N, C-alpha and C positions, 0 to 999 in steps of 0.2 A: 410278460409271460414268465410264469414260475417254472424254473428249470427242474425243480425237484419233484414235481407232481405229475402223475400219469395224466395225459391230456388226450383228448380226441377232438377232431374237427366236427363242427356242427353237422348234424345229419349222418354221422358215422357211429357205428357201434364198436369200432375198433379203437382201442386205447394204445397210445404210443407215449413213451417217456421221452420228452423232447430233449432234455439234457443228455440222456444216454445216447440218443440218436445222433445229435450233433458231435458228441465225443467220438462216437464210432466212425462218423464220416471224417472227422479231423484226423484221427489216427490212421485211417486208411489212405487219405489223399495227401495231407500236408507233408508228411516226411518225404514222400516220393517227389512231389513237385518242388519241394524245398531243395532236394539234391539237384534237380534239373536247373533250378535258378542259380544255385551256387556255381555250377559249371558255366552257365551263361554269363554270370558276373565275372568270374575268373577270366574267361576269354576276352571279356570286354575291357577289363582294367589291369590285366597282368602286365601290360605295357608300362604301367607305373613302376612295378617292381623291376622290370627289365631296363628301365630308363638309364640308370647310372652307367651300366656297362655298354648298353646299346648306343647311347650317345657318344661314348668314347670310341667304340669300334667303327661306327659309321660316320663319325664326325658330324653329328646333327646338332644344330644350334637350338637354343631354347624355343625360338620362334617356330622352327621346323617341327620340333617335338610336340609343341603345344597344338599346332595346326593338325598334325597327324593324329594326335590323341583325340582331337575334337571332330575331325572329318568323318569319323565313324557315325556320328549323329546325323550328318547330312544324308547318308545312305538310308539310315533308319527313318528319317523324316519323310523321305519320298515314298516309302513303301509300307509304313505302319498301317495306314488306313485300308488300302486294298488287301493287305495281308489279313487284317482282322475281319474284314467282310468275307473273305474266302474261308476263314476258319468257321464262320457261322454257316456257310454253305456246305463245306466239305465235312466238317466235324472236327472237334479238337484233337482226337487221336491221330488221324492221318496228317493233319496240318502241322501240329506241334512236332511230330516225327520228322516231317519234311524240313522244317526250320532247323531242327537240331542237327540233322545229318549234314545239311548244307553248310551251316556255320562251323561245324566241327572240322570240315575239310578246309575251309578258308582260314580258320584259326591256326591250324597246323601249318599251313603254307606261310604263315608269318615268319617262320624260321628262315625263309629264303629272301627276306628283305636285304637289299644291297645298298640302298641309298634313299634319298628323300622321295623320289618319284614312286618307287616300289612300295615304300612305307605308306604314302598317301593312298595308292591304289588298293592295297590289301586292307587297310583300315576302312576305306569306303565300302569295299565289297563285304567286309565283315558286318557293317551296319545294314547293308542291303539284305544279306542272308538271314540276319537275326531279326529283322523287322517283323513285328507282329507277335513275337514271343511274349513279351511282358504284358501288353494289352490283352493278348489272348488268354493268359493265365488269370488276369483280373476278371475278364468276362467269364471264364470257366468257373471261377468260384461263385459267381452269381447263380449258376445252375444248381448249386448245392446248399448255399447258405442265404437265408433272408437277411434283410438289412440290419436287424438287431443283433445278429451274430457275425456280421461281416467284418467289422473293424478288427476283431480278435483274429479271425481266420486270415485276413490279409496281413495283419501284423506278424503272425507266425510265419506265413509264407515269405514275407519281405525281410525277416531277420536273416534270410539267406544272403542278402546283399552285404550285411555286416559280418556274418560268419565266413563269407568268402574272403574277407580281409583277414580274419583270424586264421583260417587254415591256409590261405594264400601266402601269408608271410613265411611260415616255416617251410612250406612246400617250395616256394620260390627260392628261399634261402638255400635249400638243399640243391635244387636244380642249378642255381647259379654257381654253386661250388663245383659243378661238373665241368667247369671251364677247361677246354682242351681235350676232353674225352672224345674219342672217335673223330677227332678233328673238328669238333663243333665248339662254338662259344657257349658259355653258360646260358645266355639269353635264348640261344637257339634250342637248347635242351628244354628250356622253360616252355616255349611255344609248342614244341613237339609233344611233350608229355602232358601238357594241359589241354591240348586240342583233341588228341585221340579219344580220351574218355567221353567227350561230348558226342562224337560220332557214334560210339558204341551205345551210349545211353539213348541216343535218338532212335536206334533200332529197337531198344527195349520198350519204348513208348507204344509201339504197335501192339505189344502183347500185354501191357500193364494198364494203360489208361482207359477208363470208361467215358464215353461221350456225355452221357446224362444219367441221372439216378435210375431211370427206367431200364438202363442197360446193365446196372450193377447187380450181379448175381449174389453179392454179399449183403444186399438189403432184402428184407422180407416184403411181401406184397403190401401188408398194412403200412409198413414204413414208407414204401414208395408212394402210396396213395396219400398218406398224411403229409409227406414232404411236398408233393405236387400241389396239394390244396393250400398249404402254408405259404409256399412261394407265390402262388397266384394271389392270395389275400394280401401279401406284402406288396406285390406289384400294383395292386389296385389302390392300396392306401397311399403309396408313395407317388402315384401318378404314372408309373412305368407302363401300366397296361394301356394308357392313353397315348403314350409317346413311344411308339415302337417302330416308326418309319425312319429311315436314314435322315431324311430332311428335318425331322424333329430335333435331331442332335445339333444340326447347324443353326436352327432357329432359336434354341434355348440359350439365353444370355448367360445362365449359370455355367454352362460348359466352357464358354470363352473366358469367364472370370477365373474359373478353376484352372484352365489351361495356362493363364498368366501366372498364377500362384505356383503351379507345378514347374513352370519354366525357371522361376526364380530359385526354387528348391534345387533343381538339377544343376544350375550354375554352380552352386556350392558343393553339391554331392560329388561332381566329377572334378572339381578343383581339389577336393580332399583326396579322391581316388588316384588322380594322375600326378599331382604335384606334392602331396605330403611326403613321400619318400625322399624327394630331392630337397624339400624344405628341412626335414630332419637331418639329412646328410650334411647340410651346410653348417650344422652345429657339432658335427662329429669329427674330432681332430684326426682320428685314425682313418676316416673315410673320405678322403679327397675324391673328387669326381673320377670315376673309373676304377677306384680301388675295390676289388672284388670282396675283400674282407669287410670293408665298410658297407657295401651293398647288402651283404649277408646280415650284418648287425642291424641295419636299418629295417630290413624286412621283418626282423623279429620285434623291434620296437613298434613298428606300425600296426601290430596286432592289437595293441592296447585300446585305441579309439574304437575299433570294430567290436571288441568284446563289450565295451560299455554301451555302444549303440545297439547291439543285439538285445541286451537286457532291458534297456529303456524303451525299445520299440514294442516289446511285448507288454510292458507296464502301461505305456500310453494307449495301446489298443484296448487293453482290458479296462482302463479307466474311462475311455471314451464310450465304449459299449455300456458300461455299468451306469454312467450318468446320462447317456444319450446325447452328450454335448460333443460337438466337432470343432466349431469355429475357434474357441479359445484354446483348445488343445493345439491346433495347428499354429496359431499366432504365438503361443508360448514357446513352442519348439523353434520357430524362426528367431525369437529373441535370444534364446540360448546360443544359436549359431552366430548371431550378431556379436555377442560378447566373446565367443570363442575366436572368431576371425580377427576381431579388433585386438584381442590379447596376443594372438599369434603374430600380428603385424609388428608389435613392439617387443616381442620376446627376445631375450639375450642369452638364453641357455637352452640346451636340449630338453631339460626337464620342463621348463616353462612352455616351450613350443609343443611338446607332447601333450601336456595338460590342456593347452588351448585348443589343439586340434581334436582332442577327445571331446571337449565341450561342444565344438562345432559339429562333429560327427553325430553326437547324441541328438542334437537339435534337428539336423537335416533328416536323419533316418527315422526318428520317433514319430514324426508327423504322418508317416505314410498310411498307417492303419486308419486313423480318423479321416484322412483326406480321401482315400479311395472308397470309403463308405458313402460319400456324398453323391457322386454322379451315378453310381450303380443303384441308388435308391430311387431316382426319379426317371430313369430311362430303362427301356426294355427292348428285346428283339434286336433288329438292325440298328435302332437308335442307340442302344447300349454299346454294341460293337463299334459303331461310328463315333459315339461320344468319347469312349475310353481311348480310341485311336487318335482322335483330334487332340485330346489332352496330352497324350504321350508324344504326338508329333510336335506340338508346340514345345513340350518339355525337351525334345531333342535339340531344339535351338539353344536351350540353356546348356545342354551337354557339350555343344560346339563352342558356345561363347566363353564359358568359364575357363577351360584349359587353354584355349587360344589366346584370350585376353591376358591371362596370367603369364603365359610364355612371352608375349609381346612386351608387356610391361617389365618383365624380368630382364629382357635384353636391353630395353631403353634405360632402365634405372640401375641395373646391376644388383638388385635385391628383390625380395618378395613383398616389401612393405606396401607399395602402391597397389599391387594387384589384390592383396588381402583386404585392404581398406575399401577398395571399390566393391568387391563382392560382399563385404560386410554391409555396406550401404544398400546394396540391392536386396539383401536379406531383410533389412529394416523396412524396405518398401513392401516386401511380401507380408511381413507382420502387420503393417498398417492396412494393407489391402484386406487381410482376413478380418481385422477388427472392424473395418468400415462396413463390411457386409451385414445386412439386416437378418437377424434370426427369424425363422418362421414361427417359433413358439418359445415357451420358457426354457425348453431344453437346449436351445441354441442351434438347432438344425437350420441350415441356410434356406433362405426363401427360394422359391422357383415358381414362375419363371422370371421374377423381377430382380433376382440377385444381381 
């Protein structure tokens, strides 16, 4: 489809500039949901920035911290599917608002953690309350963008996960520096001041978000009609119009293959998110565990991998949409992460560890645009809601396994080497799984349903 030409759907005398329309939708939707996802990600991973002081004040072992960091994903795993199905029934506006208000309350309550048990409980409840947000956002984008535009749209949205690390570092550094103010620890200030904005933005969703293009007063009637026709044509070409029942998502082998790939990605993503500050801290002479100054410095250093990941996520999404290729983009990103984690395992300086984790982060984050363009291409309706939720549910297992395994191996061996090498090996499995999949055509799009 030529983006620069005035286009009309067959049988219509109304002309619509497709590129201008998609640009209009992008500028209207992406910045807002981008901010929402930054808040979601900060509340999910700020425990990584809080780890140095929190472990000292509460006397938490690496095993306890890793399990508490990962148990979030068990709560998410249990409720992603029903939450995403309810979003399809209730509508994105009401359901996303409910999710954000609930998790904002729980995220703020993290400041009241007193020990291992309350840490486990609140992290689990945070996962339960946030369940359905990410798959709901992926599903929401399918209401506005056909598959040929989707990798770029998803990539722009998902740069929020890396930008959260960029802004999270300086913000967390400042909040940690409030140690002792009003009788609160720095990590308590962090949870308080990063949880409240989520609650407030949840309320704003009720007034800002449109459920569907037909509800958008900022689109003209010809634009709405053109987009409806274009999305329906795309669903028919990809087979989504034929696979729209929930059972279709469970029956399609491609969904389970992609779920396995996503799980392997999430193992690495959350190892980076939750353990990178502590890994970098081990090389910082002024930042012994519990040293507030060291925690502040590490929070600033940790922004580097996220900046690089944000840039390359957009590049990978653009490249994947331009070429129509998905499989090799995903596999190539996995291989970058393999190199990064292997390098980090043998790093002997802060600079080397930071470069290695930057490479790993670029790999894990950059694959997201090409990856999520695949299942949303071949599934529609309740099948799309269920398929995306199945993939994120299985991915939640990876979010639990990565941090938990890293913490356990850290306590057993006294260093990060074994954990990093194990996760590097799992990433190599992910790359091989992508390469082994059969493309449906010369563009490399995965086959379905035989994938």
